[in-house]
N, C-alpha and C positions, 0 to 999 in steps of 0.2 A: 382362372381366378375371375370372379366377378367383379363389377365396378365399384360395390360398398366397401369390399376388401380393399382393392386398390385406393379408394380414398382414406380410408381408415389407415391403412399402413403410412401413406404419405403424410397426414396430419399427425401420427404416431412419432414418425421420424422429424417433423418439424418441431413438435413439442421438445424432444430429445435434444435436438441441436440447440434449443433456447436455454434448455435446463443447463447443458454444457458450456454456453457461453457465460451463463450467470456464474456457475462453480468456478471458472476461470478467473473471472472478475474478482470474485471474493478472494480466492487463492493467492493471487497476486498483491490483493491490498494487505491481505494477513502476512506475506513475506514481507512487503513493504514495512509494516509496522515492527514486526520481529526483527527486521535490520536494524531499526531505528533506536529499537530498545537496546540491542546488543551494542550497538557504536554507543549509546549513552552510557552502560555499564561499563566499557572498556575505557571511555573516557578519549575515543577517536572520533573524526569527522570534524564538522566545524564546531568549534566552541562558541557557547552563547552566552551573552551577559544578561540574558532576560533577568534573573532573579536575583542580581546583587544590588546593591545599593547605589545611588546616584554618584558618580565622579569616580566608581571603580573601572578601571581597565583603560583609563585615558592615559595622554601621554605626560609623562613626567618630567621636569626640569632637573636635569641632573648637572648643569653647569653652576648651580649655586654653592 
């Protein structure tokens, strides 16, 4: 194997490794988004009061 073939194969391997790392990052982010969507649809996970009116979800005085 001549020198240019070796250099070319090393560069191709490095490019393939970079592409694999990027694909893994995107796959992980996609899986996290899907998990969040499923939890929202099922009503599980941490409940959020972000989309309710002021005063909703506060303490109620039941001694009156």
